Structures are given as structure tokens and as C-alpha cells.
N, C-alpha and C positions, 0 to 999 in steps of 0.2 A: 589288707596288708599292703604295705608300700615300701618301696626302696628308693631312697633319695640321697643325694650328695649333701652332707652336712658342712663340709669345709674342704677347700682346696688351698694349696699353698705353693709358692715358688721361692727359690733361694737365688738371690742375685749374686753375681760375681763382678767384682770391680777391679779393673786394671787401667791405670792412667798412662804409665810408661811401659813400652815393650822392652824386650831384652837388649835392644840396641840403644835405648835411651830416647827413642822418639815418643812424642807426647800426643795424646788425643786432646786437642784444644777444647773440645766441648766438655771434657771431664776435669779440666785443669782447676785445682782449688785456687781461691783468692789469696795468694801469697805474693808478697813483694819480692823483687830481686834480692834484697838484703836478707829476707827470711829464707829464701831458697839457699843462699850461700851459707847462712847460719845452720840450716839443717845438715848440709854436707859437712861442715866443720864439726858438728856434733857427732856425726857418724864416724868420721876419722878419729876424733878424740876417743870415742868409745872403743873403737877397734884397737887403738894404741893401748888403752887401759887393759883390754882383754889379753893382748899379746904379752904385756908386762906381767899381769897376774899369773898367766900360764908359766912364764919363765921363772917367776919367783917361786912358784910351787915346785917346779922341777929342781930348784936349787935348795929346797927345804926351808924357804923363808916365808911360805904360806902353807896353810893346810889344804884339804881337798877343795878343788875349785871346779866350777861348772862353766865352761866357755859358752859364749853366745855367738861365736863366729858364724856369720851367715844370717843372723837374725837381727842385725842392726836396724834395718828399715822398719821392722815390726815394732821394735821397742822405742826407737827415737821418734818415729812418726806418731805413735799413739801418745807418748808422754808430752810431745810438743803441742798437741791439741788441747791439753788440759789447762784449766785456769789455776791461779795461785791458791784458791780456797779449796780446790779438789783434793781428794785423798787417793794415794796409791797403796795397793796391797801386793807387794812383790813376792816372787819365789826366788830360789837360789840361783836361777839363771837370768835374773832381770837387772843386773848391775847397770846396763845401759839406761834403763828406765830411771834408775836412781841418779845417775850422773846428770841426766837432763833435768831431773827434779831437784837439782842443787844439793844432793847428798855429797859432802866432800869426799874426794877420792881417797884421802888419807883414812877416813873412817871405813870405807869399803875394804881397803887393805887390812885395816884392823880386824874387821869382822871375819874376813877369810883367813886371817891369821889366828883366829880362835878367841878374839876379844869381843865380847858382846857389846861393849861400849861403842863399837863401830856402828851399831844399829840406831844410835841416838841421832835424830835429825837436828839440824840447826833450828833455832827458835823461829817459829812461824812457817816452817816447812812441813807439809803434811804427808810425811812418809811413814808408813807402818813398818815394823821390823820385818826382815826377810823370813818367809815361811819355809821351813825344811820339810815338814810333813806334807805329803802330796794331797792337795785339794782343800785343806782346812781354811785357807785364806779367803775362799769364796764366801763362806758364812760370815767371816769378820767384815768383809766388804759390804755385804748385803745388810748386815746389822747397822753399820755406820750409815749406809744410804737410807735405811728406814728411819734412823734417828734424825737425819736431815729433814725428812718429810714431817715427822712428829713435831720437831722444834721449829719448823717453817724457816729453815736456813737454806740458802741457795748454794749447794755444792753437790758434785757428783763423786762417785768412787770408781776407781779402776781396779778390777780384780784380774790379776795376771794368772794365766794357767797354761799348761801344755796339753797336748792331745791325750796324754796319759791321765791327767787330772780330770779330763772330761768324762772319764769312765768311773770316777770315784763317787761313792754314795754321798759324801759331804758336799761335793760340788753340785750334784743333781738336787740335793736338798736346797742348796743356795739358789739354783735356778728356779725352783718351785716357789720359795719365799719371795724372790724378786718379782716373779710374774704375778703372784697373788696380790702383793702389796704395791705393785707398780713402783718399785724402788728405783731411785735415780742411780743405777749402777751400770757400768760397762764391763762386760766380761771380754777380756782380750785373750783369746785362745791362740797361742802360737803352735800351730800344727806343724811340727818339724819332722814329722813322719815316723818318729820312734819314741816309745815310752821305754827308756833305756834300750833294750834289745828287741822289744815287741813292736813290730810294724803296725801302722794304724789299721790296716786291713784285718788284723787279728783282734782289734779292739772293738770294731763296730762293722756291721753290714751296711750302714747308711752311706750314701754317696758323699755326704759332707758332714762335718761336725756342726756347721752353722744351723742345720735344720733341727738340731736338738731343741733349739729355742722355741720352735713352733709348738712342741708338745707341752711347753710350760706357759704358752700364751703370750709370747713376745717375739720381736723380730730377730732373725739371725741373718747375717750376711757373710759371704766369703770374699776375701780380697787377695790379690797377689801380694803375699807377705814380703816379697823382695822388691816391691815398688813402694817407696816411702810416700809418694804422693797419694797413692790409693789408700794406704793405711791412714795417713793424716786425714784425708777426706772423710773416710768412714768414721774415724774417731771424733772428728769435729762435729759431724752430724749427730752422732750418738750423745755427745755432751750437750748439744743444743736441745735435743729431745729430752734428756734428763732434766735440764733446767726448767723446761716447760711443763714438767710433771707428766710426761707421756710414757714414762716407764723405762725398762732396761733394754739393752741391746747386747747381743752376742756377736762379736767380730771374730771370725776365723781367719787368721793369717796363714795362708798356705805357703810354707817356707821350708827350710831344711837346716838341720844342725850339721855343719861341716866338720866339726870336731867330735871328739869322744863325748859320751854322756857326762862324765866327769873325769878328773885326772886319775881315777882308779879304774877306768873302763878301757876296753880295747874294742873299738867299733868295727875293726876289720874282721872280727869273728862272726858278725851277723849282717854285714852289707858289703857290696862289691866296690872295688876301686872305680869301675866304670860308672856306677851310680853317683858316687861322690864327685867324680870328674865332670859329669853332666851338670850337676848342680853348681859347681864352681863357675861354670860359664854364665850362671844367672846371678853372680855376685851382686848384692844390692848396692854396695858402695861404688863399684865400677859403673854400674848402670846409671846411677844418679850423676856421677862425674861426667859421663858421656852426655847426659841431658844438659848439664850446665855448660859444657863446651859447645854444644850445638847452639845454645842461646848466647854465646860469647860472654858468659859470666865467669868462665874459669879457663885457666891455662897452666902450662907446666911450671912457670915461675911461681904462681900462687900456690900450686900444689907443693912445691919444695918448701916454701915458707911455712905453709900449714903444717907439714910434717915436722919441721923443726920446733914450732910452737907447741904442738901436741906432745912431742917427745919430751920437751922441757917440762911441761906441766905435769905429765905423768911421773917423770923421774923426780920432780920436786915433791910430789905426794909420797913417793916411796921413801925419800929421805926423811920426810916428816914422820911417816909411819914407824920407821926403824929407830926414831928418837923418842917415841911415846913410851913413858914408863909402863912396864908390864902390869897387868891387873894382879890383884892379890889372889893367891891360890885359894884362899878361904872362900872367895866368891863362888867357886864351883859348888860349894856345899851349903852356903849359909842361907839361901833364900827359898828353900822348899818348905820348911816348917818354921812356925813362930819360935818354937823351942827345939833345938837340934836333938834328935833321939841319940841314944848312946851308940847304936850301931853306925850311924852316919858320922858321929864324932870320931869313932875308931877308924873309919875309912879315911877321914880327913887327916888324922894323925899319921896313919900309915903312908898316905900319899906324900905328905911333907917329908917324912923320913926318906922316902924313895928318891925324891928329887934332890934332897940335900946330899944324898950319897953319890950322886952322879959326878 
């Protein structure tokens, strides 16, 4: 009889910028000053979009909305690392990913306004529709990545997920297929500490979510999810690995959801004001701005000009959205069956009568 160690593993943690915006030069990714400024401008634009979407929902001009406030670095940094041929598989909290990936903001407002046409990407833009079910998008992303291998096409897929989705069976099946088939997929797990009201410590006894990848035979890494340079570096390395046929990567972005789960949630019922305040001090946008200022790439004048541009762009998208002809009510009912059954036909007729009577 013998006892021996079959496998050991480590989970790396990556942080390039500390909370004051100071940089570890040895870990700095190869980005030009122009690219660094572009990253910051995208973060601000996405935050403006988020603020406007939340405001529109409160005014009854959008439906339920899931804010990504506090998670801009994770989303912008990862999306920026992708190539044009790559595919993204977003969730309901990944509007910033889609903005970076050239999904028109007017269509995002459409989508959150209840119009599925907002999910249609521009021609040549590889954005999958937003997934509302928790965890299903992982299987879609892995399937697409496997198709890339089979057809010998060079692209990677980005599967967005939260800490809650990492506990779902669908997502773990996706991890397993990705590992077995060495699929060129990157799992971007935004660990924002809560699956609605369930804290991550009640989801898993593991110290990190990144280490889940080990059980499926591929690499997992945790990064400071409020450090856009750390996220970009990890995502760029994962994309390169995917292109070389070296398999998947799980990136756990350790971050925080500053707002409610959605506009129908009240986060004050399950977390303290002190906890939220502590994370506000780690604001990813402010951290990166400090970094740029330290490098003499940014100042108050540029900040003011950027805010005006971002506000105009977002407001213009709102104006476009509110001029888009509303979708046909029939569309809610028409596309489930090739021939509409009588019961569904009756529901459609009843609904039409209801809205006509308002």
C-alpha cells in the first residue's frame, strides 16, 4: 500500500493598481497612453449609461434593470481584450461589455424597455443575446468555442457569469465540457459578493471561485476586479491561450455590486451601509482616474469635457430609443409554435383587448 500526492495546485491573484492608483511597473500590460485614456473614457461612458438606465426605469420609461455600478473595470477590461472575431455571451448585468463590443446604446435601451429587437447586434458584431436564466449562457459559449475548434476558425468566446451562476449545474456542465474538449472559452466570473441576497460564503466553502477550474482540468485565476489593468491583463492572456489551442480559463474578478440586485431589489435588507461604504472607497473608475493623473495623462479639464461628451452620447441614444416604433404586440405570442394553438390565440386576443381598453 502507498500514499502519494497526485496533484497540487495554486490559485494566482493579480493586482496591477492599488486602491490609490499606484502601479506595479513589472505587471503593467503593454498598452499605449492612447489606449489607457480610451479605457478610462469607456468606463465613464458605461457609468453614464448605467446612471441613465436606472433613472429611466424609475421614471417608468424602462422595465426592470440590473445596474453594474462598481463592476465597470471587470466588464470594460475584459471586453477590451477581445478581438473583433471573438464572441461574447452576456448576462442581464453586462451592458458595459456590450457597449465596449459596439452594441448601440439605443438597442440596449430597447432591450431593457422590453423590446427584444434590442438584442440584435450590428452586422459583423459577434454579440449573443442577453441571457436572463442564470447560468445557461455558459453552455452556449462553450458550444460556440467547440465549433471554432471543429471548423478550425480562430476565435475565442467570453462567457459572462456571476458568483451565483458558478453554483448552477448548467455552468458546471459548461466547465466540464470546456475542460474535456480544451475549448477556446474564457469564463469571466464577476464575483460581486452576492447572488441576489445570498452572500458568497453561503454558496461555497472554497476560498476562491477561481479554484473551481482546477476540478475541471484548466486554469483559474483571481484578479482584483476593481483594477481594470489586472482584468485586461488576465483576459488578454486568456485570449492568447485560447487562440493557441491551449484551452479555457476561468477569471474570477473579485469586485462588488454597489447598487441593488435589480430595480426590484432592496439590498439594505441583507447588507450593511458600512460594507457598501468600504467598497465605495475602492471605486474602479476613481482608481483608474488617479492612475492616469499620476502619469500626467488626465486632468480636471479633460474630465469635464469627457463628462459632457458622455452625457450627450447617452442622451442622444435615449432620444433615438424613444422614437423607435414599438414592436407589434403579436410578437409576444407568434414565435413559440409553427401554428398557434387555440389557447395561445385566445390569450393574444384577450391581451389586445386589454391594452386597447387602457
